[in-house]
One Martini backbone bead per residue (centre of mass of N, CA, C, O) as a GRO file, in nm:
protein
  334
    1MET     BB    1   0.680   0.523  -1.498
    2ILE     BB    2   0.563   0.713  -1.766
    3CYS     BB    3   0.820   0.834  -1.991
    4ILE     BB    4   0.791   0.969  -2.299
    5PHE     BB    5   0.996   1.241  -2.250
    6PRO     BB    6   1.306   1.235  -2.126
    7CYS     BB    7   1.445   1.483  -2.263
    8VAL     BB    8   1.285   1.698  -2.102
    9LEU     BB    9   1.405   1.621  -1.812
   10TYR     BB   10   1.742   1.548  -1.883
   11SER     BB   11   1.858   1.707  -2.102
   12ALA     BB   12   2.176   1.861  -2.192
   13ASP     BB   13   2.095   1.981  -2.490
   14SER     BB   14   1.910   2.170  -2.338
   15GLN     BB   15   1.777   2.426  -2.221
   16TRP     BB   16   1.636   2.525  -1.921
   17TYR     BB   17   1.366   2.668  -2.077
   18THR     BB   18   1.385   2.435  -2.293
   19SER     BB   19   1.322   2.222  -2.585
   20THR     BB   20   1.431   2.042  -2.872
   21SER     BB   21   1.235   1.801  -2.784
   22GLY     BB   22   0.931   1.714  -2.751
   23SER     BB   23   0.752   1.755  -2.465
   24GLY     BB   24   0.660   2.016  -2.220
   25LEU     BB   25   0.469   1.903  -1.995
   26LEU     BB   26   0.679   1.762  -1.771
   27VAL     BB   27   0.872   2.049  -1.755
   28ASP     BB   28   0.702   2.281  -1.695
   29SER     BB   29   0.820   2.604  -1.562
   30GLY     BB   30   0.676   2.870  -1.656
   31VAL     BB   31   0.781   3.007  -1.902
   32CYS     BB   32   0.843   3.216  -2.129
   33ALA     BB   33   0.849   3.254  -2.466
   34ASN     BB   34   1.154   3.389  -2.439
   35GLY     BB   35   1.283   3.217  -2.180
   36GLU     BB   36   1.171   3.352  -1.932
   37LEU     BB   37   1.118   3.412  -1.609
   38PRO     BB   38   0.832   3.449  -1.438
   39MET     BB   39   0.754   3.740  -1.266
   40TYR     BB   40   0.556   3.956  -1.036
   41SER     BB   41   0.733   4.186  -0.875
   42SER     BB   42   0.859   4.480  -0.803
   43LEU     BB   43   1.063   4.661  -0.663
   44PRO     BB   44   1.086   4.919  -0.498
   45ALA     BB   45   1.191   5.241  -0.580
   46ASP     BB   46   1.294   5.267  -0.306
   47GLU     BB   47   1.581   5.203  -0.131
   48GLY     BB   48   1.464   5.158   0.170
   49SER     BB   49   1.277   4.894   0.101
   50THR     BB   50   1.528   4.732   0.112
   51THR     BB   51   1.690   4.492   0.244
   52ASP     BB   52   1.991   4.521   0.410
   53THR     BB   53   2.091   4.206   0.376
   54MET     BB   54   2.114   4.233   0.094
   55SER     BB   55   2.277   4.196  -0.174
   56HIS     BB   56   2.385   4.340  -0.466
   57VAL     BB   57   2.171   4.193  -0.642
   58GLU     BB   58   1.915   4.324  -0.477
   59LYS     BB   59   1.985   4.595  -0.520
   60LYS     BB   60   1.878   4.908  -0.618
   61ARG     BB   61   1.967   4.915  -0.959
   62PRO     BB   62   2.040   4.984  -1.260
   63GLY     BB   63   1.970   4.670  -1.424
   64ASN     BB   64   1.910   4.511  -1.180
   65LYS     BB   65   1.845   4.176  -1.055
   66VAL     BB   66   1.755   3.939  -0.837
   67PHE     BB   67   1.798   3.681  -1.066
   68ASP     BB   68   2.063   3.698  -1.229
   69ARG     BB   69   2.237   3.465  -1.118
   70TRP     BB   70   2.035   3.239  -1.164
   71ILE     BB   71   2.018   3.271  -1.470
   72ALA     BB   72   2.317   3.222  -1.531
   73LEU     BB   73   2.326   2.934  -1.409
   74MET     BB   74   2.109   2.811  -1.592
   75ASP     BB   75   2.248   2.874  -1.861
   76ALA     BB   76   2.509   2.699  -1.751
   77ARG     BB   77   2.396   2.439  -1.600
   78GLU     BB   78   2.409   2.522  -1.277
   79TYR     BB   79   2.188   2.380  -1.078
   80ARG     BB   80   2.307   2.370  -0.796
   81ALA     BB   81   2.380   2.672  -0.775
   82ALA     BB   82   2.093   2.772  -0.836
   83SER     BB   83   1.965   2.654  -0.585
   84VAL     BB   84   2.133   2.818  -0.383
   85GLU     BB   85   2.056   3.100  -0.487
   86ALA     BB   86   1.751   3.078  -0.432
   87GLU     BB   87   1.787   3.036  -0.127
   88ARG     BB   88   1.924   3.306  -0.073
   89VAL     BB   89   1.690   3.483  -0.158
   90PHE     BB   90   1.487   3.368   0.045
   91PHE     BB   91   1.653   3.442   0.308
   92TYR     BB   92   1.708   3.768   0.258
   93THR     BB   93   1.425   3.826   0.201
   94GLY     BB   94   1.106   3.999   0.302
   95GLU     BB   95   0.943   3.942   0.048
   96ARG     BB   96   0.700   3.724  -0.020
   97ILE     BB   97   0.691   3.708  -0.332
   98ILE     BB   98   0.991   3.655  -0.367
   99ARG     BB   99   1.002   3.395  -0.201
  100MET     BB  100   0.811   3.230  -0.381
  101GLN     BB  101   0.987   3.256  -0.635
  102ALA     BB  102   1.238   3.121  -0.516
  103LEU     BB  103   1.106   2.844  -0.481
  104LEU     BB  104   1.053   2.799  -0.778
  105ALA     BB  105   1.344   2.826  -0.875
  106ARG     BB  106   1.450   2.585  -0.710
  107THR     BB  107   1.264   2.373  -0.828
  108TRP     BB  108   1.370   2.389  -1.124
  109ALA     BB  109   1.659   2.308  -1.058
  110LEU     BB  110   1.592   2.029  -0.928
  111LYS     BB  111   1.454   1.906  -1.176
  112HIS     BB  112   1.719   1.904  -1.351
  113LEU     BB  113   1.846   1.693  -1.132
  114GLY     BB  114   1.610   1.481  -1.047
  115GLU     BB  115   1.501   1.607  -0.754
  116PHE     BB  116   1.184   1.561  -0.668
  117ASP     BB  117   1.166   1.538  -0.362
  118GLN     BB  118   1.314   1.802  -0.295
  119ALA     BB  119   1.131   1.987  -0.461
  120PHE     BB  120   0.875   1.926  -0.302
  121GLU     BB  121   0.974   2.011  -0.021
  122ASN     BB  122   1.035   2.299  -0.102
  123LEU     BB  123   0.731   2.372  -0.195
  124ARG     BB  124   0.596   2.333   0.089
  125ARG     BB  125   0.678   2.632   0.185
  126ALA     BB  126   0.456   2.732   0.016
  127SER     BB  127   0.209   3.004   0.022
  128PRO     BB  128  -0.062   3.089  -0.187
  129ARG     BB  129  -0.181   3.291  -0.019
  130ALA     BB  130  -0.226   3.612  -0.114
  131LEU     BB  131  -0.168   3.588  -0.422
  132PRO     BB  132  -0.126   3.598  -0.724
  133PRO     BB  133  -0.290   3.398  -0.940
  134GLU     BB  134  -0.042   3.307  -1.108
  135LEU     BB  135   0.124   3.208  -0.862
  136GLN     BB  136  -0.074   3.010  -0.749
  137TYR     BB  137  -0.088   2.825  -0.992
  138ARG     BB  138   0.214   2.746  -1.014
  139ILE     BB  139   0.231   2.606  -0.743
  140HIS     BB  140   0.009   2.392  -0.788
  141HIS     BB  141   0.126   2.273  -1.046
  142GLU     BB  142   0.403   2.185  -0.934
  143ARG     BB  143   0.296   1.993  -0.723
  144THR     BB  144   0.152   1.803  -0.917
  145LEU     BB  145   0.395   1.735  -1.098
  146LEU     BB  146   0.577   1.621  -0.868
  147MET     BB  147   0.393   1.388  -0.794
  148TYR     BB  148   0.427   1.248  -1.061
  149LEU     BB  149   0.743   1.225  -1.055
  150ARG     BB  150   0.709   1.058  -0.766
  151GLU     BB  151   0.466   0.853  -0.796
  152ASP     BB  152   0.198   1.011  -0.673
  153TRP     BB  153  -0.101   0.942  -0.778
  154GLU     BB  154  -0.301   1.022  -0.550
  155GLY     BB  155  -0.186   1.307  -0.515
  156VAL     BB  156  -0.265   1.411  -0.792
  157LEU     BB  157  -0.570   1.388  -0.754
  158ALA     BB  158  -0.592   1.572  -0.505
  159GLU     BB  159  -0.447   1.829  -0.622
  160SER     BB  160  -0.631   1.862  -0.870
  161ALA     BB  161  -0.889   1.916  -0.713
  162ARG     BB  162  -0.778   2.165  -0.570
  163LEU     BB  163  -0.706   2.331  -0.820
  164GLY     BB  164  -0.997   2.336  -0.942
  165HIS     BB  165  -1.107   2.503  -0.691
  166LEU     BB  166  -0.893   2.756  -0.677
  167VAL     BB  167  -0.898   2.789  -0.986
  168GLN     BB  168  -1.075   3.006  -1.204
  169ASN     BB  169  -0.929   2.966  -1.461
  170PRO     BB  170  -1.004   2.752  -1.717
  171ASP     BB  171  -0.735   2.748  -1.878
  172TRP     BB  172  -0.551   2.674  -1.638
  173ARG     BB  173  -0.686   2.408  -1.567
  174LEU     BB  174  -0.617   2.275  -1.842
  175LEU     BB  175  -0.301   2.281  -1.805
  176SER     BB  176  -0.350   2.044  -1.563
  177GLY     BB  177  -0.565   1.817  -1.665
  178TYR     BB  178  -0.366   1.576  -1.758
  179LEU     BB  179  -0.259   1.451  -1.487
  180PRO     BB  180  -0.499   1.268  -1.390
  181VAL     BB  181  -0.489   1.088  -1.637
  182LEU     BB  182  -0.203   0.975  -1.590
  183ALA     BB  183  -0.258   0.864  -1.306
  184LEU     BB  184  -0.482   0.661  -1.387
  185MET     BB  185  -0.301   0.501  -1.573
  186GLU     BB  186  -0.096   0.411  -1.354
  187LEU     BB  187  -0.336   0.272  -1.178
  188GLU     BB  188  -0.523   0.111  -1.381
  189ARG     BB  189  -0.795   0.296  -1.424
  190TRP     BB  190  -0.939   0.270  -1.708
  191GLU     BB  191  -1.227   0.389  -1.695
  192GLU     BB  192  -1.153   0.656  -1.559
  193ALA     BB  193  -0.943   0.745  -1.766
  194GLY     BB  194  -1.132   0.751  -2.012
  195ALA     BB  195  -1.336   0.956  -1.898
  196GLU     BB  196  -1.131   1.184  -1.835
  197MET     BB  197  -1.019   1.209  -2.119
  198GLN     BB  198  -1.284   1.279  -2.265
  199ALA     BB  199  -1.351   1.530  -2.096
  200TYR     BB  200  -1.093   1.685  -2.171
  201LEU     BB  201  -1.132   1.689  -2.479
  202ASP     BB  202  -1.400   1.839  -2.471
  203LYS     BB  203  -1.284   2.101  -2.340
  204LEU     BB  204  -1.083   2.136  -2.597
  205GLY     BB  205  -1.254   2.058  -2.862
  206MET     BB  206  -1.217   1.740  -2.912
  207PRO     BB  207  -1.336   1.460  -3.104
  208ALA     BB  208  -1.163   1.262  -2.992
  209SER     BB  209  -1.106   0.904  -2.931
  210LEU     BB  210  -1.058   0.614  -2.770
  211SER     BB  211  -0.983   0.291  -2.922
  212ALA     BB  212  -0.829   0.149  -2.724
  213SER     BB  213  -0.795  -0.144  -2.537
  214PRO     BB  214  -0.758  -0.292  -2.263
  215PRO     BB  215  -0.602  -0.537  -2.124
  216ASP     BB  216  -0.616  -0.854  -2.041
  217ARG     BB  217  -0.621  -1.012  -1.737
  218LEU     BB  218  -0.445  -1.225  -1.555
  219ASN     BB  219  -0.476  -1.499  -1.331
  220SER     BB  220  -0.251  -1.593  -1.102
  221ARG     BB  221  -0.418  -1.799  -0.942
  222LYS     BB  222  -0.503  -1.970  -1.181
  223ALA     BB  223  -0.222  -2.050  -1.275
  224ALA     BB  224  -0.147  -2.202  -1.015
  225LEU     BB  225  -0.383  -2.408  -1.019
  226LEU     BB  226  -0.322  -2.540  -1.287
  227SER     BB  227  -0.032  -2.644  -1.198
  228THR     BB  228  -0.135  -2.818  -0.964
  229PHE     BB  229  -0.316  -3.022  -1.150
  230ILE     BB  230  -0.157  -2.934  -1.432
  231PRO     BB  231   0.133  -2.956  -1.536
  232GLY     BB  232   0.207  -2.650  -1.726
  233SER     BB  233  -0.073  -2.498  -1.768
  234GLY     BB  234  -0.004  -2.221  -1.640
  235GLN     BB  235   0.209  -2.136  -1.846
  236MET     BB  236   0.024  -2.156  -2.092
  237TYR     BB  237  -0.179  -1.941  -1.992
  238ALA     BB  238   0.073  -1.720  -1.983
  239GLY     BB  239   0.230  -1.794  -2.276
  240GLU     BB  240   0.434  -2.051  -2.186
  241THR     BB  241   0.450  -2.326  -2.360
  242GLY     BB  242   0.738  -2.435  -2.347
  243GLU     BB  243   0.766  -2.437  -2.039
  244GLY     BB  244   0.523  -2.616  -1.983
  245LEU     BB  245   0.628  -2.867  -2.131
  246GLY     BB  246   0.892  -2.887  -1.973
  247SER     BB  247   0.766  -2.923  -1.692
  248LEU     BB  248   0.611  -3.179  -1.756
  249GLY     BB  249   0.854  -3.352  -1.844
  250LEU     BB  250   1.020  -3.335  -1.578
  251GLN     BB  251   0.807  -3.456  -1.391
  252LEU     BB  252   0.776  -3.725  -1.538
  253ALA     BB  253   1.072  -3.808  -1.515
  254ALA     BB  254   1.095  -3.804  -1.206
  255LEU     BB  255   0.865  -4.000  -1.154
  256GLY     BB  256   0.977  -4.235  -1.322
  257TRP     BB  257   1.241  -4.267  -1.162
  258GLY     BB  258   1.108  -4.341  -0.895
  259VAL     BB  259   0.949  -4.590  -0.990
  260TYR     BB  260   1.192  -4.752  -1.090
  261ASN     BB  261   1.338  -4.771  -0.810
  262VAL     BB  262   1.113  -4.922  -0.670
  263TYR     BB  263   1.107  -5.167  -0.862
  264THR     BB  264   1.433  -5.223  -0.802
  265GLY     BB  265   1.473  -5.143  -0.474
  266TYR     BB  266   1.553  -4.821  -0.461
  267TYR     BB  267   1.423  -4.639  -0.222
  268VAL     BB  268   1.613  -4.406  -0.153
  269THR     BB  269   1.652  -4.304  -0.442
  270ALA     BB  270   1.355  -4.255  -0.495
  271LEU     BB  271   1.317  -4.040  -0.271
  272PHE     BB  272   1.578  -3.834  -0.326
  273THR     BB  273   1.543  -3.812  -0.640
  274GLY     BB  274   1.266  -3.850  -0.760
  275GLY     BB  275   1.105  -3.700  -0.535
  276GLY     BB  276   1.280  -3.441  -0.519
  277LEU     BB  277   1.254  -3.355  -0.816
  278PHE     BB  278   0.951  -3.346  -0.834
  279GLN     BB  279   0.904  -3.132  -0.615
  280ALA     BB  280   1.069  -2.905  -0.747
  281PHE     BB  281   0.915  -2.897  -1.021
  282TYR     BB  282   0.630  -2.857  -0.911
  283PHE     BB  283   0.661  -2.595  -0.737
  284GLY     BB  284   0.811  -2.436  -0.954
  285GLY     BB  285   0.577  -2.433  -1.160
  286ILE     BB  286   0.380  -2.270  -0.989
  287GLU     BB  287   0.554  -2.015  -0.956
  288ARG     BB  288   0.597  -1.962  -1.260
  289ALA     BB  289   0.303  -1.919  -1.337
  290GLU     BB  290   0.255  -1.672  -1.159
  291TYR     BB  291   0.485  -1.496  -1.268
  292HIS     BB  292   0.392  -1.485  -1.569
  293ALA     BB  293   0.122  -1.347  -1.516
  294VAL     BB  294   0.230  -1.090  -1.388
  295GLU     BB  295   0.428  -1.013  -1.619
  296ARG     BB  296   0.219  -0.994  -1.841
  297ASN     BB  297   0.054  -0.768  -1.717
  298ARG     BB  298   0.284  -0.560  -1.702
  299THR     BB  299   0.357  -0.552  -2.003
  300GLU     BB  300   0.075  -0.485  -2.125
  301SER     BB  301   0.020  -0.233  -1.954
  302GLY     BB  302   0.271  -0.074  -2.038
  303LYS     BB  303   0.209  -0.065  -2.340
  304TYR     BB  304  -0.064   0.079  -2.315
  305LYS     BB  305   0.033   0.331  -2.166
  306ARG     BB  306   0.234   0.430  -2.376
  307GLU     BB  307   0.043   0.458  -2.618
  308VAL     BB  308  -0.177   0.640  -2.489
  309THR     BB  309   0.001   0.866  -2.376
  310ALA     BB  310   0.129   0.951  -2.643
  311TRP     BB  311  -0.133   1.017  -2.789
  312PHE     BB  312  -0.241   1.228  -2.587
  313LEU     BB  313  -0.001   1.432  -2.581
  314GLU     BB  314   0.006   1.485  -2.888
  315LEU     BB  315  -0.288   1.592  -2.907
  316ILE     BB  316  -0.276   1.837  -2.678
  317GLU     BB  317  -0.031   2.026  -2.728
  318PRO     BB  318  -0.144   2.249  -2.922
  319SER     BB  319  -0.364   2.353  -2.725
  320LEU     BB  320  -0.174   2.424  -2.484
  321LYS     BB  321  -0.012   2.640  -2.628
  322GLN     BB  322  -0.255   2.833  -2.639
  323LYS     BB  323  -0.328   2.839  -2.334
  324ARG     BB  324  -0.052   2.963  -2.235
  325GLN     BB  325  -0.125   3.258  -2.330
  326THR     BB  326  -0.308   3.313  -2.064
  327LEU     BB  327  -0.035   3.320  -1.925
  328PRO     BB  328   0.140   3.549  -1.801
  329ASP     BB  329   0.422   3.739  -1.904
  330LEU     BB  330   0.622   3.816  -1.656
  331PRO     BB  331   0.851   3.997  -1.518
  332PHE     BB  332   1.118   4.062  -1.377
  333LEU     BB  333   1.288   4.164  -1.123
  334HIS     BB  334   1.407   4.517  -1.060
   0.00000   0.00000   0.00000
């Protein structure tokens, strides 16, 4: 996976709700501009409507908030304890909206621990139906983002299509629209990625277009066949000219040693030394040619993905900061 801004995901030098450097795209936890976790509905004003099994943190008292302890733990970077606290809120409350928010809170804590698989499984318990649209969007966005972080590229594409269908607000859809572009880049579906990227930039009102061309892929089968018929040529095709010449020289030397021993009458030596060495160098050269072609493709594709992804994220970040203003900064539960 191409992680352009690892400090955003893992840095211990930044607070849990924001980052001191890099892009916030891949760690966006949906926090408010003032650094607070956006929550969606207040507890009922009457004391009796609160579940009796809730602890003192959830009890309706002046100034108390349901997620006070979770916030304090996140501020202290005690992400494991914050995850447990969010689970406790989910378990003890009977109000569905609070439970869904608790799942999001636990997801954000697990993301800071780098436990993306567990965060995704946690969020699978959330049911976005019949929730406020802002909360529905955040759940779908987090699912899509976690699929990307889990390197489930096909899942990103499927969930992005679902999000685009379920979320009506066009600005909110744009806030998640960069993820399918990144997934197509990881899948190395260059033409689709380029078309999706251009369409996304057009929706953002950006005239920019991608100028870099994807790297030409080497045919690993061709490299192997070349070394089969002309020793060393497959390595040269893969860009390893020195190794190709060395492979050719070793095979010629082994073959010459075998012929010399046959000429001098040392047939066993010719078979087991000359012939054995020639066979090892010959088949080894074929394998190395194929390996270098595959490795060259991986290296060049990785370099292209890093450059294009960095350019793309840097380009869209200012626009997405403006779009995020359309996502309400809703208060904590009181």
